N, C-alpha and C positions, 0 to 999 in steps of 0.2 A: 411628529411626522407631518410632512407637507404633501398635499395632493394637488395636482394641477391637471385640469382638463382643458382641451381646446375645442371650441365650437365656433362655427361661422353662423352668425345670425344676420339675416338680411331683411330689412323692413322698408317698404316704400314710404316716401315722405308724406303721403296723404293718409297713412294708416295710424290708428290709435290703438293702443294696447291697454286692456283692463288689468287690474291688479291680479296677480297669480296666473297669468297666461303662459308663462315660460316653464314653470316647474313640471306640469304634466308632459310637456314635449320632451324635456330632458329626461324624465323618468322612462319614457319609451326607449330613448337612445341608450340609457344606462342598462336596460334589460337586454337590448340587442343592438350593438353598435353598427350593424349593417342597415338599419332603418334610416330613412330620410323622412323627416316629419314636417308637417305644416299644420297650423291651427285651423279650426273651422272659422269661417268668415261670416259675420252677421251683416245683414243689409241695413242701410239707413234710408228711411223714407225720404224722397226728394221734396215732399211738400211739408211734412211735419217734423222732420229730422228725428223721428222716433226710431229706436233700434228695433229691428225685426229679428228676433232670435229664432234659430231653427227649432222645429218641434221635435223634441226627443221622446215625448211620451207616446205610449202605444195608443192608437186610436182605432175606432171602428169604421170600416168602409165596406159597404155592400155585404153586411153580415159577416165580415171577416175581420180579424184583428190584424192591423198593419203595423209591423214593428218600425220604429224609428224613421221618421221622415227626413232623410238626409240625401244629399246629392253629391256627386263627384264630377269634376270637369272632364271633358273629352272632346273629340273632334268628329265632325261628320265627314262624308266623302268629299265635300268641297273645302275641307280643311278649315271650317269655321268652328270656333270654340263654342261649346254649349254645355249647359248643366244637364246631367243625366241622373235618373234615379239609380240608387245602388242596386246592382243585380240581386235577384232573390237568393242565390247561393251565398252571397256575402251577407245579406241581411239575416239569414238563418244562422250563420256562424256567430253572430253577435249576441252577447248576453246583456250588454249595456252600451249606451252611446259613447262612452269614453274610450272604448276599444279602438285600435287603429283600423282604418278602412283601406283596402287595396284600391289604388287609383292610378290611371295612366298619366295624370297631369297634376301639377300643383299651381296654385295662383301665383302670379308674379313673373 
């Protein structure tokens, strides 16, 4: 039995992918083909070239536990792209940082 899937994968020329980056994205699509997926993007420090990974662990802030420090892209009223904290209703829905996040934009 032969199975064939067709996916369009677009990567900008300045991006680098780590080993194992694609499989989790394809898993989300396999579970629900109506999803459009995009990987999380780590930042690279412009002075040390160190990779800055997002903080996925829970942390304490003002005597409260703050779940997963992640951001999504969005626009302000001047149509300028900015990173925004994930809304509380979305953070509460998540059990772990690997779950998909609703977002109005994708990088690229």
